[in-house]
C-alpha positions as CSV (number, residue, x, y, z in Angstrom):
1,M,6.1,33.2,-17.8
2,R,3.1,36.3,-18.9
3,L,1.9,36.4,-15.6
4,G,2.4,39.7,-13.3
5,P,2.3,40.3,-9.9
6,P,-1.8,40.3,-9.8
7,E,-1.9,36.7,-11.5
8,Y,0.4,35.6,-9.1
9,F,-1.4,37.2,-6.1
10,A,-4.7,35.8,-7.3
11,I,-2.7,32.4,-7.6
12,Y,-1.5,32.9,-4.2
13,V,-5.5,33.3,-2.9
14,M,-7.0,30.7,-4.7
15,A,-3.9,28.7,-2.8
16,F,-5.1,30.2,0.7
17,I,-8.6,29.3,0.1
18,V,-8.7,26.4,-1.7
19,I,-5.8,24.6,1.1
20,G,-7.5,26.5,4.1
21,S,-11.2,24.8,3.1
22,V,-10.3,21.4,1.8
23,V,-7.4,20.3,3.5
24,G,-8.3,18.9,7.3
25,N,-12.2,18.0,8.6
26,S,-13.8,21.8,9.3
27,I,-13.5,24.7,7.0
28,V,-13.4,26.9,10.1
29,K,-10.7,25.4,11.4
30,G,-8.4,24.8,8.2
31,L,-8.9,28.8,7.4
32,I,-7.4,29.9,10.7
33,S,-4.9,27.6,10.4
34,S,-3.8,28.9,7.2
35,L,-4.1,32.7,8.6
36,L,-1.9,31.7,11.9
37,G,0.6,30.4,8.9
38,I,0.3,33.8,7.4
39,L,0.6,35.7,10.9
40,I,3.7,33.6,11.9
41,A,5.0,34.4,8.2
42,T,4.3,38.4,8.1
43,V,7.7,38.3,11.2
44,G,10.6,39.9,10.4
45,L,11.5,42.7,8.1
46,D,8.9,44.3,5.4
47,P,9.8,43.0,1.3
48,V,9.1,46.1,0.6
49,S,10.4,49.0,3.1
50,G,13.0,47.3,4.9
51,S,11.1,48.0,8.3
52,T,11.0,45.1,11.0
53,R,7.4,44.0,11.8
54,F,6.5,41.7,15.1
55,D,10.1,41.1,16.1
56,F,9.5,42.8,19.8
57,D,12.8,43.8,19.6
58,N,14.6,40.5,19.5
59,V,17.2,40.5,17.0
60,N,16.7,36.6,15.8
61,L,13.6,37.4,14.6
62,M,14.6,40.6,12.4
63,S,14.8,38.0,10.0
64,G,11.6,36.2,10.4
65,F,11.7,32.2,11.2
66,S,13.7,30.2,9.7
67,L,11.5,27.2,7.7
68,V,13.7,24.4,8.9
69,P,12.8,24.5,12.2
70,L,9.2,25.3,12.1
71,L,9.0,22.0,9.5
72,V,10.2,19.7,12.2
73,G,8.5,21.5,15.3
74,T,5.3,20.8,13.6
75,F,5.5,17.9,12.2
76,V,8.4,15.8,14.2
77,I,8.1,17.2,17.4
78,S,4.1,17.2,18.0
79,E,3.9,14.0,16.2
80,V,6.7,12.4,19.2
81,L,4.5,13.8,21.4
82,I,1.4,12.3,19.9
83,Q,3.0,9.2,19.9
84,A,4.3,9.3,23.6
85,Q,1.1,10.0,24.8
86,R,-0.7,7.3,22.8
87,N,2.2,4.9,24.2
88,A,2.0,6.4,28.0
89,A,-2.3,5.4,27.3
90,S,-1.7,2.0,26.1
91,G,0.6,1.3,29.1
92,G,3.6,1.6,27.7
93,T,2.9,-2.0,25.5
94,G,3.6,-0.5,22.2
95,Y,3.0,-2.9,18.9
96,R,1.4,-6.3,19.3
97,L,3.3,-8.5,16.5
98,P,1.1,-11.4,15.8
99,Q,1.7,-14.8,17.2
100,D,2.2,-16.3,13.7
101,D,4.6,-14.9,11.3
102,D,3.8,-17.5,8.5
103,N,2.4,-15.1,5.4
104,T,1.8,-17.7,2.7
105,S,-1.6,-17.6,3.0
106,Q,-1.8,-13.7,2.7
107,N,-0.5,-13.8,-0.7
108,L,-2.7,-12.2,-3.7
109,S,-3.9,-15.2,-5.8
110,M,-4.2,-14.8,-9.5
111,E,-7.9,-14.5,-9.0
112,E,-7.7,-11.4,-6.7
113,A,-5.3,-9.9,-9.2
114,K,-7.7,-9.8,-12.1
115,R,-10.3,-8.5,-10.1
116,C,-7.8,-6.1,-8.4
117,A,-6.7,-4.9,-12.5
118,P,-9.3,-2.4,-13.5
119,V,-9.6,-1.2,-10.0
120,V,-6.3,-0.6,-9.8
121,A,-6.4,1.3,-13.4
122,R,-9.6,3.4,-12.3
123,S,-8.3,4.5,-9.1
124,S,-5.0,5.8,-10.6
125,V,-6.8,7.8,-13.0
126,T,-8.7,9.2,-10.1
127,G,-5.8,9.6,-8.0
128,A,-3.6,11.2,-10.7
129,I,-6.2,13.9,-11.6
130,I,-7.0,14.8,-7.7
131,G,-3.2,15.1,-7.3
132,M,-3.3,17.5,-10.0
133,L,-5.8,19.7,-8.3
134,P,-3.9,21.8,-5.3
135,G,-4.6,21.4,-1.5
136,L,-6.6,18.1,-1.9
137,G,-3.9,15.4,-1.3
138,S,-3.2,11.6,-1.2
139,S,-6.4,11.1,1.7
140,V,-9.0,12.9,-0.6
141,A,-7.9,10.7,-3.5
142,A,-8.1,7.6,-1.2
143,F,-11.5,8.1,0.0
144,V,-12.8,9.3,-3.5
145,A,-11.7,6.1,-5.0
146,Y,-12.6,4.2,-2.5
147,G,-16.5,5.5,-2.4
148,E,-16.6,5.3,-6.5
149,E,-15.2,1.4,-7.0
150,R,-17.4,0.4,-3.6
151,R,-20.2,2.0,-5.9
152,R,-19.2,0.3,-9.2
153,S,-18.7,-3.0,-7.1
154,K,-21.1,-6.0,-8.1
155,R,-20.0,-7.0,-4.6
156,S,-20.3,-4.2,-2.5
157,D,-21.2,-5.5,0.2
158,K,-18.3,-7.7,1.0
159,W,-16.6,-4.0,1.1
160,G,-15.0,-3.0,4.3
161,T,-14.2,-6.7,5.5
162,G,-10.9,-7.0,3.9
163,I,-11.6,-7.7,0.1
164,A,-8.4,-7.1,-2.5
165,E,-10.4,-4.7,-4.1
166,G,-10.9,-2.6,-0.9
167,I,-7.7,-2.6,-0.2
168,A,-6.4,-2.3,-3.9
169,A,-8.4,1.0,-4.8
170,P,-7.4,4.0,-1.9
171,E,-4.1,2.3,-2.0
172,S,-3.7,3.0,-5.7
173,A,-5.1,6.2,-5.8
174,N,-2.9,7.3,-2.7
175,N,0.3,6.4,-4.3
176,A,-0.9,8.0,-7.9
177,V,-1.2,11.7,-6.4
178,S,2.5,11.5,-5.5
179,G,3.6,12.5,-9.3
180,P,1.0,14.9,-10.4
181,S,1.0,16.6,-7.1
182,M,4.5,18.2,-9.0
183,I,2.8,19.9,-11.1
184,P,1.0,22.9,-9.5
185,L,4.0,23.0,-7.2
186,L,6.6,23.7,-10.0
187,T,4.3,25.7,-12.3
188,L,2.4,28.1,-10.0
189,G,4.7,27.8,-6.9
190,V,1.7,26.2,-5.0
191,P,2.3,23.2,-2.8
192,G,-0.9,21.2,-3.2
193,S,0.1,18.4,-0.2
194,T,2.2,18.5,3.0
195,I,5.1,16.8,1.4
196,A,5.3,18.9,-1.7
197,A,5.4,21.8,1.1
198,M,8.1,20.1,2.4
199,L,10.1,19.7,-0.5
200,M,9.3,23.1,-1.6
201,G,10.9,24.8,1.8
202,V,13.8,22.3,0.8
203,M,14.1,24.0,-2.5
204,M,13.9,27.2,-0.8
205,I,16.6,26.6,1.6
206,H,19.1,25.8,-1.3
207,G,18.0,28.7,-2.9
208,I,15.8,27.6,-6.0
209,Q,12.9,29.5,-6.8
210,V,9.7,27.7,-7.3
211,G,7.7,28.8,-10.0
212,P,7.8,28.7,-14.4
213,S,10.9,30.0,-14.4
214,I,12.6,26.8,-12.7
215,F,11.8,24.9,-16.2
216,T,14.5,27.3,-17.6
217,V,16.5,28.4,-15.1
218,S,16.7,25.3,-13.4
219,K,15.7,23.0,-16.3
220,D,18.5,20.2,-14.8
221,L,17.0,20.3,-11.5
222,I,13.4,19.1,-13.4
223,F,15.3,16.5,-15.3
224,T,17.0,14.5,-11.9
225,L,13.6,15.1,-10.3
226,F,11.8,13.1,-13.2
227,A,15.0,10.5,-13.0
228,A,14.6,10.0,-9.4
229,G,10.6,10.3,-9.6
230,L,11.1,6.7,-12.2
231,L,14.0,5.1,-10.1
232,G,11.5,5.6,-6.9
233,I,8.9,3.9,-8.6
234,L,11.1,1.1,-9.6
235,S,12.4,1.3,-6.0
236,Y,9.1,1.3,-4.1
237,V,8.3,-1.8,-6.0
238,L,10.9,-3.6,-5.0
239,I,11.3,-2.6,-1.5
240,G,7.0,-3.1,-0.9
241,Y,7.1,-6.3,-2.6
242,F,10.6,-8.1,-1.2
243,G,11.1,-6.1,2.1
244,S,7.7,-4.6,3.3
245,G,7.1,-7.7,5.8
246,L,10.5,-7.6,7.2
247,I,11.0,-3.7,7.8
248,G,7.7,-3.7,9.4
249,R,8.3,-6.6,12.0
250,T,12.0,-5.1,12.3
251,I,10.3,-1.8,13.4
252,A,7.6,-3.1,15.5
253,R,10.2,-5.1,17.6
254,I,11.8,-1.9,18.6
255,P,10.6,-0.5,21.8
256,P,9.0,2.8,21.7
257,R,10.8,3.9,24.7
258,L,14.0,3.8,22.1
259,I,12.4,5.2,19.3
260,Y,11.5,8.2,20.6
261,P,14.6,9.5,22.3
262,T,16.2,9.0,19.1
263,V,13.8,10.7,17.4
264,F,13.4,13.7,19.9
265,I,17.4,14.1,19.3
266,L,17.5,14.3,15.5
267,A,15.5,16.6,15.4
268,F,17.2,19.2,18.0
269,L,20.3,18.6,15.5
270,A,18.5,18.9,12.6
271,A,17.4,22.7,14.0
272,Y,20.5,23.4,15.6
273,S,22.3,22.6,12.4
274,V,21.1,25.3,10.2
275,R,22.2,28.1,11.5
276,S,24.2,26.5,15.0
277,S,21.8,28.9,17.2
278,L,20.0,27.9,20.0
279,F,17.4,30.4,18.9
280,D,16.3,27.8,16.3
281,V,16.0,25.1,19.1
282,F,13.6,27.0,21.2
283,V,11.9,28.2,17.9
284,M,11.6,24.1,16.9
285,L,9.7,23.7,20.7
286,I,7.7,26.8,21.0
287,F,6.4,25.3,17.7
288,G,6.5,21.5,18.3
289,G,3.8,22.4,21.3
290,I,1.9,24.7,18.9
291,G,1.8,21.4,16.6
292,Y,0.6,19.3,18.8
293,V,-2.0,21.4,20.3
294,M,-3.0,22.2,17.0
295,R,-3.4,18.1,16.2
296,R,-4.9,17.4,19.2
297,Y,-8.0,20.2,18.5
298,D,-8.2,18.7,14.5
299,Y,-6.6,22.2,13.5
300,S,-4.7,21.6,10.2
301,V,-0.9,21.7,10.4
302,A,-0.5,21.3,6.3
303,A,-2.3,24.2,5.8
304,F,-0.6,26.2,8.4
305,I,3.1,25.0,7.0
306,I,1.5,25.8,3.4
307,S,0.3,28.9,4.2
308,F,3.8,29.9,6.0
309,I,5.9,29.0,2.5
310,L,3.2,30.7,0.2
311,T,3.1,34.2,2.2
312,K,6.2,35.6,1.3
313,G,5.3,35.2,-2.6
314,A,1.9,36.3,-2.2
315,E,2.6,39.6,-0.3
316,E,5.2,40.5,-3.2
317,A,3.0,40.1,-5.4
318,L,0.2,42.1,-3.4
319,R,2.5,45.3,-2.9
320,Q,4.0,45.1,-6.9
321,S,0.2,45.4,-7.8
322,L,-0.4,47.9,-6.0
323,L,2.5,49.8,-6.7
324,I,1.4,48.9,-10.4
325,S,-2.2,50.6,-10.1
326,E,-1.2,53.1,-7.5
327,G,-3.4,51.4,-4.4
328,S,-6.1,50.9,-6.1
329,L,-7.3,46.8,-5.9
330,M,-9.0,46.7,-9.0
331,I,-6.3,45.8,-10.5
332,F,-7.4,41.8,-9.8
333,V,-10.7,42.2,-11.1
334,E,-9.9,44.0,-14.3
335,R,-7.1,41.3,-15.6
336,P,-9.1,38.5,-16.7
337,V,-6.2,35.7,-15.7
338,A,-6.4,37.1,-12.0
339,A,-10.2,37.3,-11.8
340,I,-10.6,33.8,-12.9
341,F,-8.1,32.4,-10.0
342,L,-9.6,34.5,-7.6
343,L,-13.1,33.2,-9.0
344,I,-11.7,29.6,-8.7
345,G,-11.2,30.5,-5.4
346,L,-14.2,31.4,-4.2
347,T,-16.2,28.1,-6.1
348,G,-14.0,25.8,-4.5
349,L,-15.2,27.4,-1.2
350,V,-18.9,27.2,-2.0
351,L,-18.6,24.0,-2.8
352,R,-17.1,22.8,0.4
353,I,-19.3,24.7,2.1
354,R,-22.2,23.0,0.4
355,Q,-20.2,19.7,1.2
356,A,-19.8,19.9,4.6
357,M,-23.5,21.3,5.2
358,K,-24.7,17.8,3.5
359,Q,-22.4,15.6,5.8
360,R,-24.1,17.8,8.9
361,K,-27.5,17.3,7.8
362,A,-26.8,13.5,6.6
363,Q,-25.3,12.8,10.3
364,Q,-28.5,14.5,11.6
365,S,-30.7,12.7,10.2
366,E,-28.8,9.6,10.7
367,T,-28.7,10.7,14.8
368,N,-32.3,11.3,14.3
369,S,-33.4,8.2,12.8
370,A,-30.8,6.1,15.4
371,V,-33.1,8.1,18.3
372,V,-36.5,7.3,16.7
373,S,-35.7,3.4,16.4
374,H,-34.7,3.8,19.9
């Protein structure tokens, strides 16, 4: 509650740098995705002067791009296009169901459960810690937990063959991310994953300001979220154990030619229903194409959306900070908390670059050794 505009801007900068560099396989593409999200978010009215920017004299763009069409386009429409492309490439065969529906031989034995118990406990802790850090998410947690448990295992040669521990490690870490990922979202207003970004978008649509003040202004909402999380865990256990096989087989039997058009129509309804505007439908389609291109060429849609959501708050904090300091950027260095957050962001970027360089060297070494052996 004692943080001022300079500290908030430093937090936003840290989030832009960390999320842009960590989310996705390429640092450059991740940062480009973040910059694109920032650029799109600047369309509309200036938060301080009230003048319009990048609206091209279009009345519909005076208030900027609406969040719902943007989300539906980049996530739903792009996914429909990708799945339709895959379905066309496979000749329209869709999913193949196994001929034998008898799953009795696939049940977890008591011996496997005992072996998996410590793996699940350690991987859950790993996932929880990673979930607290903005920008990492479930994919990073799953890979870290899998690699660590494989290193610790006495049967590491069996990993990758369907061994129960190899499934338990990434799945428990993946599930453990969800709860702790709410920490940076609720306390700092920084979504650490795509799901958190979508949840923040929903809150913004309903006029709920995410950040430290939410614990005093909307404390009933916080308790509701905690209760919903506990009920979600219980429901996940029941549905996952008793219904996952049935649900999976039922969905697999639905022809893709019925799924994709239905999702497409629902996306149109979702975009139009926000403001009853056909312009939002066009925005959805445009960003559906943009999202498709980004995913096709391995740019980070998650970094793009998170940056779009955070830009408004970052710009307001920047402008307020400059008004306080009379235009001097030294305010972000002179205030210790702001300087620490900026340093965290730069440190995260440097570590990510070092990791990428190590991976590239390892790949080059494997390639060179393969060439020499041939």
